[in-house]
N, C-alpha and C positions, 0 to 999 in steps of 0.2 A: 155683881147684878143683884139687885134686892129682889125680894117677892113679888113685890108690886110690878116689878119689869117683866116677870116670868108669865108668857102668854099661855102654858100650860096650866101654872098654879091658878089664873083667874078662870079659866075653863074647866078647871076640876079634873083636868087628865093627868094621868101619870108621867112622870117625867123618865125622859129616856137616861139611859145609864150611860155615862161616858166611855167611849174606847180608850182602853188602857193602852193600846200598841201606839206607842210614839210615831209621829208621821215622820218620813224620810227626811223630809226637809229640816224637821227640828233636831233630829239627828245628827244632820250634816252639819248643824250651826253649832251644835253640842261636840263637834268633832270627833263623832262616833260613826263607825262603818256600818252599813245596814247588814243584818245576819243573812247569809245563803238560804235561798229557798230549798226547803225539805223535798227530795225526790219521793214520788210515790210509793207507799209501802210496798204493793204489790212488785214492781220494778226493782226496788233493792233486795226484796226476798228471793225472787226468780233468778235474778242475773246470774251469781257465783253458781248455782246448781246447775243452770243448763250449760255453762262452760265446763263444769266438770264432767258432765255427762258427754259432750262432744269430745274431750280430752282422752275421756276412757275409751270410747268408740273408736278413736283414730289408734289409741294405743294396741287394742284388740286386734283390729284390721292390720296393724305393722308386724305383730308378732304370728298371726296367722300367715301372712305372707312370707315372713322370713323361716318359717317350720316348713312350709312348702317348697321354698326354693332350696331348703336344705335337705329334704327328703329327696329332689329331684336329683340333687348333684350327687348324692349318696347312690340313687339308684343307677346313674350313668357310672360312675366310678367302680360300682359292681360289676357292670356289662363289661367295661372295659378290662376289669381285672380278669374276669372269666375267660373274655377271648385271648388274653395273654397266656394265662395257663394253659388253654386247650392249643394253643400254638406251639408252645413249649412240649407239651405231652404229646402232639403229632409229630416232632421233630424227633424226640427221643425215646418214643415207645416203640418197642420191636411190633414188627408183624408176624403174628402166628397163622400158621394154615389152620383151616377149618376142619374140625371133625377128626381130628387125630386120633390114630388108634394103634396101638402096639401090635396089633396082630397082623397077618398078611393082608395085604392091600394093593390096588392100582394107586399109583401117585399120577395126579392130574394136574397140568399146568395148562391155562388157558392163553392163547393168542388170540386176542380181540382187537378190532378197529386197526386204524393206520400204525404202521411200524415207523416209529420216530423216537428221539431220544426224550421227548417232553410229553408222551404219551404212557398209557398204561401197557402198551406192549413194546416199551423199549427193551433194548438189550440188557440194560442193568436189572430191570424188574424180572424179566424172563429167565435170565441166567441164574438170579438169587433163587428163584422159585425151582429151578432144575436142579441147582447143587444141593438144596433142601432134600428134595424127592429123591434122589440118587444116595444121598448120605443116610436116610433112614432106614435103618436095618429092614424093617417090616414091608417096604415097598418091593413088590415083585418085578413091576415093570413101570416105565414112564410114559405117560400118553399125552400127547399134545392135542389139544382139541382147538381146531383153528377155524377161525371166521374173521378173515381179513383180506383187503384189496390190495395187499402188499404196501410198500413205503421205501424207507431208507435201504440201499444195497448195503451200505456200512453197516447199519443195525441188524440187518439179517445176516451178515456174514458174520458179525460177532457171535451172534447167536449159534450159527452153524457151527464154527469152530469150537465154542464151548461144549456143544452137545457130542461131538466126536470126542474131545477129551474125557467128558464124564463117562461116555458109554466104555471107552476103553480101560479107565479107572476101576468103574466098580462092577464090571461085566453086567450090566443089566440090559434088556431090550428095550427100545423105544417105538413108539407106535404114532402115529399122526391119525386123527380122525377129523374130516373135513365135515362141516355143516353147510352154509350157503356157498361161502366162496374161500379160495384159496390160490390167489392169483400173484403174481410178480414176487415180490419180496416174503411173502409167507409161503409160497412153493419154495422158494430158496431154503427156508427154514425146514420146511416138510421134507425136502430132499435127503435130510440128515436122519432121518427115521429108518428105522429097519422094514416097517412095512406102513403103506399108506391106504387107510379106509374112508370112503368117500358114500354119499347119497347119489343114487342115480341121476338126481338132477342138479347136483353139485357143479358149481363152475370151478374150474381147475386149468391153470395153465399161464399163460400171458407171459412166458419165458422171453423176455425183452427189458430194454432200459429204455429210458425217454429223459430228455429235458426240455421243460416246457417254459415260457415265456410270452412276452408281448412287445411289438414294435408299435412305437408311434410316431414315427419321423414324418409319415404323410399327413395326420392330423395337425402334428404341430405347425406345417407347412400352411396349412389351410387357415389355422386360426392367428398365424404369426407369431408363434412362440420360437425364440431362439435357444439352443441348447449350447449351454456353456461349460464344458467338461475339461478340466485340467487334470493331467496324470504327468506322474514322473515314472516312465516306462511304458513303451508304444502299447502294450498288450493290457495295461492296466485296468483300462476300460472297456475289456472284451464283453461283447454281447451286451453291451448296454442297451436296453431297450428304447432310449432316446436319441440313439446315435444310427447312423445307416449301418447295415452288417459288412463286415469285412469279410471276403471270401477267404483269405488265408485263416483268420481267426475261426470262421465258420468250420473249416477243414479239420482244423485242431481239434476243436470241440467234437465233432464227428468221431475223428480218431480215439479220443477219449473213451466215447460212450462205447466204441466196439471193443476196448479193451475190456471194459467191466462186463461187456455182455459174453464176451469169451470166457471170462471168470463163471459168470453165473452158468454158463452151458457147461463148464468144466465140473461144477459142484453138481448139478443133476446127473450128469453121466456117471460121477464117480458114486454117487447115491443109490442110482437105479441099476446102475450097471447093466447085466445082459437082459435084464427085463424091458429094458426100453427098446421099443420100435421106432426106430428115427425116420421121420419124413421130411420132405424141404419144409413144410410150414411148420415143423415142431419147435423150433425156435426163432420164430419170426413174429412172435407177441401175440400169435393166435391163442382162444381159449377154447375149452371143449366141456360139455357135462360129464358128470360123474361116470356113466356109461362109457362114453367113448374115451374117456382118460383111462379106464382099465383097460380097454383093447389097445390102447398106445403103450402101455406099459408105465403111463405116469401114475397110475394108481394099482393097488392089490386087490382090491375087493369092495364090496357095500358091506357097511356097518356103522353102528354108532357107538358112543361111548358105553352102554351098559353090554352091547354085544362083544366088544373087544373086552371089556373086563371080565365078563363071565365065559366066553368061548376062547378068547386068544389068551388073554393073560391068566386064567383061572384062578383069578382072584375077584372076588364080586364086589367085596367092600371097596369103594372109591374115596381117596383122601384127597382133598383139594388144596394144593400147595400155592395157588396162585395168591400173590399180595394183593390184600384188599385196604380200602380205607377204611379207618376205624371213624367213630363219630366225630372226633376231635379234627380230623383232616378233612372229614364233609364240611364241617361248620367253616375251618380255617378258609378253604377255597372259596366257600360261599361269600365269606366277609370280608376278602380282600386278597387271599393268595392267588388267585385268578385274574385279580382286577386288570384290566388292559391286556388281558391275552391277546384279543383280537387286534389291537394295535400293534403289539409286539410282532405278532405273525406278519400283519401287513407291512411291518418295518425292514422285513427280512429281504435278503434276495429274492429277487423275481426268477431266477433260475434255480430250480429244482429238479435233482436227478432221482427217478424211481424205476 
């Protein structure tokens, strides 16, 4: 184009500067590909930094959670290790009597609660305490402090036999001190003492034997439940609470109870001797207060532990030989040693002899 053909030149206007950027169509004709559009500067600069920040935060949270998990696992492992150590300690640590002294003293053995093989008043624990009390050269006499409604005649008989053996072996007197109650099997044990001291309001006696249970046959008939009991031996299901009572089996059980009752009576007569003022009701299972028990010869006088130690034994210092649960044993029982105890007791035979 010539100068005369340019309208800007005729009008005296400045000429436009030609665009140096090639047109896409021209580039395609020339065989070149268009350059990609550049990303905004702000987006290019912020992208990597933002991702790095997210990754850093994620790693920090992950490590924090892992540390927390490790701490909790370590904490629970330490608890279990501690419990195991306590259980082992409870099983192997010896039980020492409290307040031991080398001087003259009155040896105390407690008989508290139900007398049974799995209680604190079991023959095993009581006999161990009696043995330690008799063997201590400082003990002048042994006092059984009793507060028990009774329990197993077998456990009571074992204690009574051991008491007689230790008395003869060590030639030391034995006294029984009754607090609230000394009945049934507890009196079976007390009868082995040289003298029995009570409070005037103590409950003493109940010289008898019982076997208790339940019968559900009528209830089963009403609700339509059928008992299917299979035995090998005609008396194997004797006194089953879900089966009708057999008069023959009932008579046999009664004869057994009568024999055990006679054994109990013999122990009381041997222990009390001529002091006993027998009445028709004495061995009927009745019980009396302490004042009446003294009149009947079931007890010798009123007095507590301090009175007996001070006035009878003449050794005012009292040393308790009763086995006590240590801290480990209490924790062991709380955390599982006694777990399911109620269910175990419920699963035992419904017939118990006391």
